[in-house]
C-alpha positions in Angstrom: 0.0 0.0 0.0 1.2 3.4 -0.7 2.3 4.6 2.7 1.3 7.1 5.1 3.0 10.0 6.7 4.2 10.5 10.2 5.2 14.0 11.3 8.1 13.7 13.8 9.2 17.0 15.3 7.8 18.8 12.3 9.7 16.7 9.8 7.8 14.5 7.3 8.6 10.8 7.4 7.0 8.3 5.1 5.3 5.2 6.5 4.8 2.3 4.0 1.5 0.4 3.8 3.3 -2.7 2.4 5.0 -3.3 5.7 1.9 -2.6 7.7 -0.1 -5.1 5.8 2.7 -7.7 5.9 2.1 -7.5 9.6 -1.6 -7.7 9.0 -1.3 -11.0 7.2 1.2 -12.5 9.7 -0.4 -11.4 12.9 -4.1 -10.9 12.2 -4.0 -7.2 12.7 -7.2 -5.1 12.6 -6.5 -3.3 9.3 -7.1 0.1 10.8 -5.5 1.8 7.8 -7.8 -0.1 5.4 -10.8 0.8 7.5 -9.8 4.5 7.5 -9.3 4.5 3.7 -12.6 2.9 3.0 -14.4 5.1 5.6 -13.1 8.2 3.8 -14.0 6.9 0.3 -17.6 6.1 1.4 -18.1 9.4 3.1 -17.7 8.2 6.7 -14.7 10.3 7.5 -15.0 11.6 11.1 -11.4 11.4 12.5 -7.8 10.8 11.5 -5.3 8.0 12.3 -3.1 8.4 15.4 0.5 7.1 15.3 3.5 6.9 17.6 6.8 5.1 17.5 9.5 3.9 19.9 11.4 7.2 19.4 8.5 9.7 18.8 5.4 10.9 20.6 1.8 10.6 19.4 1.0 12.3 16.2 -1.9 12.5 13.7 -2.1 11.3 10.1 -4.8 13.2 8.2 -6.7 10.6 6.1 -7.3 13.1 3.2 -3.5 13.1 2.7 -3.8 9.5 1.4 -6.2 10.7 -1.3 -4.0 13.6 -2.5 -3.8 14.7 -6.1 -0.6 14.7 -8.1 -0.1 18.4 -7.5 -0.3 17.8 -3.7 2.3 15.1 -3.8 5.9 15.8 -2.7 8.6 16.1 -5.4 10.0 12.6 -4.8 6.6 11.0 -5.6 6.0 13.2 -8.6 9.4 12.3 -9.9 8.8 8.6 -9.5 5.5 8.9 -11.3 7.1 10.7 -14.2 9.9 8.0 -14.4 7.3 5.2 -14.5 7.1 3.3 -17.8 5.5 0.3 -19.4 3.5 -2.1 -17.3 3.5 -0.8 -13.7 3.1 -2.7 -10.4 2.1 -0.4 -7.5 3.0 -2.4 -4.4 1.1 -1.4 -1.3 -1.2 0.8 -3.2 -3.2 2.1 -0.3 -5.9 4.5 -1.4 -4.5 4.2 -4.9 -3.5 7.8 -5.6 -0.3 6.9 -7.5 -2.1 4.2 -9.5 -4.9 6.5 -10.4 -2.6 9.2 -11.7 -0.6 6.7 -13.8 -3.8 5.1 -15.2 -5.8 8.3 -15.9 -3.1 10.9 -16.7 -0.3 8.9 -18.2 -2.4 6.1 -19.7 -0.1 3.4 -18.4 -1.2 -0.2 -17.7 -1.2 -0.4 -13.9 -1.7 -3.2 -11.4 -2.4 -2.0 -7.9 -1.9 -4.6 -5.2 -2.5 -4.6 -1.4 -3.3 -7.2 1.1 -6.0 -5.0 2.6 -9.4 -6.0 1.2 -10.8 -2.7 2.5 -8.1 -0.6 0.7 -8.6 -2.5 -2.5 -12.4 -2.0 -2.3 -11.7 1.8 -2.0 -9.3 1.6 -5.0 -12.0 0.0 -7.1 -14.5 2.6 -6.0 -12.1 5.3 -7.1 -11.9 3.8 -10.6 -8.7 1.8 -10.7 -9.2 -0.8 -13.3 -6.9 -3.5 -12.0 -6.7 -3.6 -8.2 -6.0 -6.9 -6.4 -5.9 -8.0 -2.8 -2.8 -10.1 -2.5 0.6 -10.2 -0.7 3.3 -9.2 -3.2 5.5 -12.1 -2.0 2.8 -14.4 -3.4 2.4 -12.4 -6.6 3.9 -13.2 -10.0 4.2 -11.5 -13.3 6.5 -9.3 -15.3 6.6 -5.5 -15.0 8.6 -2.6 -16.4 8.2 -0.5 -13.3 7.6 -1.5 -9.7 6.6 1.3 -7.3 7.4 1.2 -3.6 6.6 4.7 -2.6 6.0 6.3 0.8 8.9 4.5 2.5 8.6 1.5 0.3 12.1 0.6 1.2 10.8 -0.2 4.7 10.1 -3.6 3.4 9.5 -6.1 6.1 10.2 -4.3 9.4 13.7 -5.5 10.1 16.9 -4.9 8.1 17.7 -8.6 8.0 14.5 -9.3 6.1 15.1 -6.9 3.2 17.3 -9.3 1.1 14.6 -11.9 0.6 12.1 -9.2 -0.4 14.4 -7.6 -3.0 15.2 -11.0 -4.5 11.5 -11.6 -5.0 11.0 -8.2 -6.6 13.8 -9.0 -9.0 11.8 -11.9 -10.3 8.9 -9.5 -11.1 11.1 -7.2 -13.2 11.5 -7.3 -17.0 15.2 -7.3 -18.2 15.2 -3.5 -18.5 12.7 -2.9 -15.7 13.1 -0.6 -12.7 12.1 -0.5 -9.0 11.4 3.0 -7.8 11.6 3.2 -4.1 11.9 5.9 -1.4 12.8 6.0 2.2 14.2 8.3 4.9 17.4 8.4 6.9 16.3 9.0 10.5 19.7 9.3 12.1 18.9 13.0 12.7 16.3 12.0 15.3 19.0 10.7 17.7 20.9 13.0 20.1 24.5 13.8 19.5 27.3 13.2 22.1 30.2 15.5 22.7 32.2 14.1 19.8 29.4 14.5 17.3 28.4 10.9 17.4 24.8 9.7 17.8 23.3 8.0 20.8 21.6 4.8 19.4 19.7 2.5 21.8 21.8 -0.6 22.5 18.9 -2.9 22.0 18.5 -1.8 18.4 20.5 -3.7 15.7 20.0 -0.9 13.2 18.9 2.7 14.1 16.1 2.7 11.4 14.3 -0.1 13.1 11.3 1.2 15.1 8.3 -0.1 17.0 5.1 1.5 15.6 1.7 2.1 17.2 -1.5 2.9 15.4 -5.0 3.7 16.6 -8.2 4.7 14.8 -11.7 5.4 16.1 -11.0 3.9 19.5 -9.3 0.8 18.2 -5.6 0.0 18.7 -3.2 -2.2 16.7 -0.7 -4.3 18.5 2.8 -2.6 18.2 4.7 -3.8 15.2 8.1 -3.4 13.7 8.9 -0.7 11.1 12.0 0.1 9.1 13.5 3.4 7.7 16.6 2.7 5.7 19.4 5.1 4.7 20.5 5.1 1.1 23.9 3.5 1.6 22.4 0.6 3.5 19.7 0.2 0.8 22.4 0.3 -1.9 24.4 -2.5 -0.1 21.2 -4.6 0.2 20.4 -4.1 -3.5 23.9 -5.2 -4.6 23.7 -8.3 -2.4 20.4 -9.2 -4.1 22.0 -8.7 -7.6 20.5 -5.3 -8.3 22.0 -2.0 -9.3 21.0 1.0 -7.2 21.0 4.6 -8.2 20.2 7.7 -6.2 17.7 9.7 -8.2 16.7 12.5 -5.9 17.2 13.7 -2.3 14.2 15.4 -0.6 14.0 18.2 1.9 13.3 16.0 4.9 16.2 13.5 4.9 14.3 11.4 2.4 15.4 10.2 -1.0 14.2 8.4 -4.2 16.3 5.5 -5.6 16.1 3.3 -8.7 16.9 -0.4 -8.6 17.5 -2.4 -11.7 19.0 -5.6 -13.0 
C-alpha cells in the first residue's frame, strides 16, 4: 500500500503500507488503515489516524492526505510517477492515488496490489481498473516498473529481512525494468554526544528499526516493527540481491528516491 506519513518533530517521514499489511497477514491485525481509507471513500470520515513510535510521541495522520492529487504530492513521488514506464506494479497501493494518476493521466497499464481488502475496495470505487488484494510475496508477473513509494524501502520491518524481499521483486522485473523506491534516513532524530556521534539505543540492531503504534476510532493495533533505511544501506542490500542501485533525488526532509535495476 502506498504509505502514510508521520510527522516527527515537524519533519515528514514516510510510512509504508506494504510493511503494515505484511504484519496484517502475519499477525491478524485489525487493518485500521484499510478501514480508515474505506471510511473516507464512502463518506464516513470523522477522524484521523493516530500514530506513535518507539522514538517519537503521538501524532496525527490526516486521512485526506492519502487521497491527495498529483499536485499535492511531494517532489519525490512526482518524480517517481514521471519516471514510471510500461507495465506498472504499485506495491502497497493504499488508497490508490499513485495508480490512479498513472492510469488516468499517463495512460499506463497499472496493477495496484495490497493485502487489505478494504483498501482494494476503495481503489476500485475510485476507478482503478486492476486492483488486487494479494501479498506481493505471493504475486507473480513481469513489470517494467515496480513502485514502492512512501517509504517502500521499509520492506519487512527488520533490516535482516530486506534481502529476501528484494530478490523476489527482482523476479517480477523485465530485463530492462526498474524498481522506484523511497525512504528516509532518520539518524537526525537521535541525540549527539560531545564528539558529534549519535546515541543509538543498544537494543536496536539498526537505528532505522522502530516499533510502531497505530490507533483509529478507539481501536488500537498491537505494536509492530517498522524500518526506515538510509541510502547507503539500501544500496548495499540491493547489490547483495543482484540489483543495481542509483540515487535519483534527495528530498528536503532526509528522504530520497532510488532506482533499482538488474
